N, C-alpha and C positions, 0 to 999 in steps of 0.2 A: 504493500500500500504506500509506504514511504517513498519507495523508488518510483512508483507511478506519479506521485506528487512532484518529486524532484524532476522527473522526465518532462512532465507537463510544464513546470516552471522554466526548465531549460529551453523547451521549445518556444515558449512565449518570449523569453529573453533573446533567443536567436532570431525570431521574427521581428522583434522591435529593432534589433541591431541591423538586420537586413534592410528594413524600411528606412532607418536613419542613414545608413550607408547610401541607399539609393537616392534619398533626398539630398545628401551631401554631394554626391556625384553629379546630380542634376544641377544643383546650384553652381558647382564648379564649371560645368559645361556652359551654362548660361553666362558666367563671368568670362569664360574663354571666348565665347561668341561675341560678347560685348567688347572685349579687349581687341579681338580681331577686327571687328567693325570699326572701332575707333582708330586703330592703326592704319587700316586700309584707306578709310576716308581722309584721315590726316595726311597720308602720303599723297593721295590724289589732289587734295586742295593745295598742298605745298607746291606740287608741280604746276597746277592750274594758275596759281597766284604768282608764280615766279616771273621775273622780268623777261627772261628769255622766251618763255611760253607766250606771255601776253604780247610781246613784240611780234612773234611769229603769227599769232592769231590775228592781230590787227593788220598785219601785212596782207594776209589772205583776204580779210574782209574789205579792206579799203584800197589796196594798191595792186592786187592781182588783176591783170587785164586780159590775159589769154583765156580764150573760151574753148580751145581744143587741146588735147594732149600733145599733138604734134607741135603746136605753137609753144606750149609750155616747155616741152623738152628742148626745143631749139633755143629758147631764150634762157632757161633757168637750169638746165642739166648741170649738176655739179656746183651750183652756187647757193646763196642763202634762200632763194625762192624754193628750190627743191627741198632744202632742209626744213623750211617752214611748212611745206605741204605735208611731209612725212611726220614731222614733230607733232603737229596739231591733229592730223588725221589718225595717227597711231594712238594718241592720248584718248580720243573719244572712242576709238575701236577697243582700247583696253577697258574703258569704263563699261562698254557694251558687253565685253567678255565677262567681267566681274558680276554684272547684273544677271547675265544668262546663267552663270554657275551658282548664283545665289549668295555670293560673298558680299554684295552690296544691295541694300534696299533702294530701288530706283526712286521711291517717293522722298527719300531723305537727301538725295543728292541732286536730282534733276531740277528742283526748285531754284537751285543756284546756277547750274551750268546748262540747263535745258535750252534756254533761248539762244545761247552762244552756239550750242551744238546744231540747232536748226539753221542759224545764220551761216555757219561754216559749211554745212552740208549743201545748202542751196547755192553757195558760191562755187564749191569745187565738185559738185555732183557730175557735171559734164566731163570733167577731167577723169574722175574715178571710173565712170562708165566706159570711156575709151581705153583707159589704162588696163581695165579688166580684160578687154578683148586682145590687148597687145602684149602686156607684160605680166600681169598678176590677176588671175581669174577670181581670187577671193579677197582682193584688196579692200580693206575696211568693211568687211561684211557684217561684223558685229556692231560697228558704228551705224550701219544702215538699219539693223534690227532694233536699235535703241530708239530710233526716231519716233515711232508712234507714241511711246511713253513720254518723250520730250514734248511733243505737240500737246498731249493731254495735260501735261503739267503746266506748260506755258500758257495755254489758253483753254482751261478746263471747261468753260462755258460753251466753247465751240465743239469740243469733243475730239476724239482721236482722228488723226489725219486731216485736221483743219488746215486750210491754206492761209498762212500768215507770213508777214514780213517782220521779223524781230527788229526792235528798235526803230520802227517806222510808225509815225502817228497815223498815217493813212494806210489802212489795211484793205486789201482787195475784198470785195463783197460779191458773192455769187447771187444772182437773181433767179427767182423761181416764179414761173407763171402761176396764175390762179388755178388753171386746169391741172397743172402738174402737182400743185399742193393738194388739191382735192383728191387726186388719185392716191397720193401717198397717205393721206389721212384715212381714206377708205380701206386701204390694205393694212392699216394698223401700224405704220412706221412710227417709231419712237421720235416724236417731235415736240418741241416746246414752242408754242406760239407766243411771241413777245410783242405786245402793243407798246410802241415807243412814242405815241402822240404826246404833245405837251399838255400841261394841265388845263389850259383854256380849251383846246380841242376836245379833251376827254370830258370836261364839264358840259360842253355843248352836246356831245353824243357819248354818254357813259357806257353804252353797250359795247361789248367786245366779242370777238369770235369765241366759240365754245372752248372753255378751259384755257383761254389765253391769260397771260400774266401781263399786267400793265406796269411798266416802269418808264419814266421819261428818260431821255438821253442824259439829262443832268443827274438823275438818280443812279443810272446804270453803273458807273465806276465804283460807287460805294456799296452797291447791293448785288453785284454780279454773282457773289457766292451763293445767293438764294436760288439761282437757277440750277436745275438738275444737271449733273455732270455726265450722265449716261445717255444723253440724247442730243440730237442736233437742234440748234436754235434757229427759228425762222422769224425774223423781225418784220413788222409792217407798221405803217404810219397813216394809213388812210382807211 
């Protein structure tokens, strides 16, 4: 009888020890993940904020003139232009690889670098596409895979794949006809109708389209976070 009690107590102690060990290991793993995340993101931001990287990125954004790979190679092969192209493109490609492998949470980093990634890609995309056919078929492929998340982070109200021009006040706006809008609504597309009439116009005719949200253009910058992030926004003012 005594041995049975002792055995039972020993089993309980072993179970408690096992649970405590499991909790300790879990806590240690979480700390390791946190430390790894901090180390990786710290290294990324150190590179991104360095003078050399910023100079290369600004050169691509504002001084690169060549629109084809052949022109680029003829003028910049072996000089600072080619170095800037590969320095900046490889950095964003590396970020894309880390995101793809789960080492970096895209939501934690793209709010800072997402807009620059879009701007750089839009500037060098023609060069990349040609270079893939001529020299490197997988050039900056993880950079390209990163772009949908960049767009979603930079302009969440417009949604994934939105057409934007970073750092430009005037953004391109796609128009949709009434017939096309009705067809999309009938087939159940996820759309947010945004009534942007001013206060006077709205007071004169307060009715809106079914389920539409009314925000004046003046209110929009401060309240854009109220719009759903998982659907396309269609704005109208008449």
